[in-house]
N, C-alpha and C positions, 0 to 999 in steps of 0.2 A: 405322777399326774396324768399320764396318758390314759390310764384305766379309770381314773376317778370321775371323769366327765363322760364316759362312754354312754351313749344313748340319752343324755340329758338334753332338754330343750332350752335354748338360750336366745333371748331377744336382746339385740344390741341396737341402740338408736344412734344416729349419726354414723352409720356403719360404712359409708362409702369412702372415707378418707381419714387420715390422722389417727388419733387414738382409737376411735371406733373401728376402723378397718383393721388395725393391728390386733385389737382384742378379738374381733370376730374370727380372724384367721387363727389366733392362738387357741381359742375355745374349740374351733373346728378341729384343729390338730389334736386336741385332747379328747376328741370323740363326741363333742356336742353337735346337735343339729342346730344350725344358726337360723334364726328369723332376723334378717338384716333389713333394718328400716332406714331409709334416707330419701331425699328428694330426687336424686339424679339416677334415672334408670340405667344410663350407660355405665356409670361407675359401679352400680350394684351388679350389673352383668359381668363386669371385669372381676369384681370380688368373687362372684359365684364361680367363674372359670377357675380362679386360683384355688378356691376351696375344693372344687371337684377334682382338680389336678392332684391335690394332696390326699384324695381319697375321702373327703368329707362331703357333707350335704348341707344345703341351704334352701330356705324359702325367702324369696325376695319380696319386700313390701315397699314399693315406691309410695312415699307419703310425705307430705309437709307436716312436720311435727306440730304445727299450729292448727292442723285440721283435727280439732278435738272430737268431732263426731266420728272421724275415722279411727281415732284411738279407742273410742268406746266399742266400735264394731270389731276392732282387732281382738279385744278380750273374748268376744263371742266366737270369733273364728278359731282362736287358739283352743278354746274349750271344746268346740265341735270336733276338731282334728285330734287333739292330744289329751284333753281333759285336765291338763295341768300346765304349769310353767315352772321350770326349775331355776332359771337364772334371768334376771333383768339387769342390764347394764344401761343406766340412764346417762348417756354420754353427750347427746346432741346439745350444742350450746352456741351462743353468739357473743361476740365481744361488745358490740354496740358502739356508740360514739365515744371517743376519747376527747372530752371537752368539758369546760366548767358546767356545773350543775344548772346554772341559770341559762345556759345556751341550748340545753337539750329540748328537743321538740317532744310533746306528749306522746306522739305515735312512736318515736324512737324508744322512749322509756317503756311503753306498753309492749312493744315487740320484744325487747330484751327479756322482760319478765314473762311474757308468753312462752318463749322458748326455754329459758333457763329454769323457770319455777313452775308455772302453771301446767306446762306439758307433763312435767314429772308427777305433779299431783294427779293429773288426769290418768296417767299411766298407772299410778298406785290404785286409783279408784277403779280402773278397768281390770287390773291384773291381780289385785290382792287375793281374791278367792282362788285364783289359779296357783299363786305362790304358796298359799296355805295348803293346797291340795298336794303339793310336792312333799316328799318325805324330808327334803332339805332345801327349801326355797331360799334363794340368795338374791338380794337386791344391792346393787352397787351404783352409787351416784358420783359422777366426776365433778369435783369442786375446783377450788383454786386457793392458793395461799393468800390472795388479796382479800378473801373473805375475813381474814383475821388481821390484815395489815393495811387497811384502807388509808391510814395516815401516811404511809410511804408511797401511795399511788394516787396523788391528786389527779383529778380529771377522769378517773375510771369509775365514776359513781354508779352508773347503771349496772355494770358488770360486778363490781364489788358488792353492791346491795343485793343483787339477785343471787349471787353465790352464797352470801350469808343466809338469805332466805331459804335457799335450797338445803343448806346444812340443817337449819331448824326443821324443815319439812322432813328430812331423812331421819333426824334424831327423834322426832315425834312418832314417825312410823316404827322405828326401832322399839320405842317404849311401848307402843300399842301391841306389838307382836312378841315382845320378849317373854319368855317363860311359858306362855300359853299356846304358842305355835312353833313349828319348826323353822320359821322364817328368821333369817339373820340379815341385818341391814348395815352396810358400811359406806363411809364417805372416803373418797380418794383425792388427795392433793397430788397431782402429777408433778408439780414444780415446772421449771422451764424445760420444754421439750421442743424438738425441731418439727413444728407444725405450721400450717398456713396461718392460723390465728396468732401464734406467737410472732411470726414475721410481720403481720399486720400491726400488732401492738408495739413491736420493738424493731422498726425498720433498719436501724443502724447496727443491729447485733449480728455477729458472725454466726450463722446457724451451725457451722461445723464444730463450734465449741459446746453444743448442746447434746444431751442424750436424745434418743429417738423414742417414738411410741412403741417400737418393737422391743425396746429395753424394758418398758413398763408392763407390757402385755402379760408376761408370765406371772407377775405378781398379782395382777387382777384375776388371772385364771386360778391362782391359788386361793384367793379370797372367795371365788365362786364355787369352790369344791365343797362337797358335803362335810369334809373334815374340819372346815373352818368354823370356829365357835364364837368368836367375838361379834358383838353387835352394838350399834349405836356409837361407834368409835370412828376415829379418823386415821386412815393409813397415809402417812406422809412419805412419798417416794424419795425426796431428796435425803431424808434421814433414815429411810428404810425402817421406820418405826410405826407402831400402832399407838396412837395417843388418845387418852381419855379427855373428855371435856370436863373442866373444873366447874363445880357448882359455886355460885356466889356465896360469900361468907354471910 
């Protein structure tokens, strides 16, 4: 794995903590140059220090993922510097309110969809030509099991609906790039991990019973490698399985 990502350019959103941070570090250790996008400058600088201490390189991009004009400019900046993008990890996400659907304020709903869905579409729109310019472009989007099990998670409406929409977006992108481009698109269900979002959603849960983002990161690095060939599928970390989406009868 360490050689397979050598010299590749990887953009990771939500890179300052949790899954995004762990993935950025893992990809850097495997030889990729990391474009780390997150809102918090200080946390990005700490990530940069750790990447450089391990012998890697990073470009820090302090940015609110809802600044869609900035995402458009990002594509142009990457093109001017590298001419391509090898890896996109769309990780940034928010839980939103955990409350009955009728109690959700419109702005809360819009904010969840802006981060979890629209930002990823804007990234695809901005970065698709760069991924196609790579000899093995890889796009990975972080979803959630609740996209498929909303009936077991009442009150999680905005999060569940947005992750289901994200999966439809990623599957559409996979279908549009399959066979005619070198781009491969995967969806990842991390399952329950020891993250700040999980603690917010499940405050009574013992975090020491959960696996960590660092446990997941090597598998995402594998999916980002040129050797990975599946597209339009779901990697389920709890089962360690690649699952196909069933067509309706």
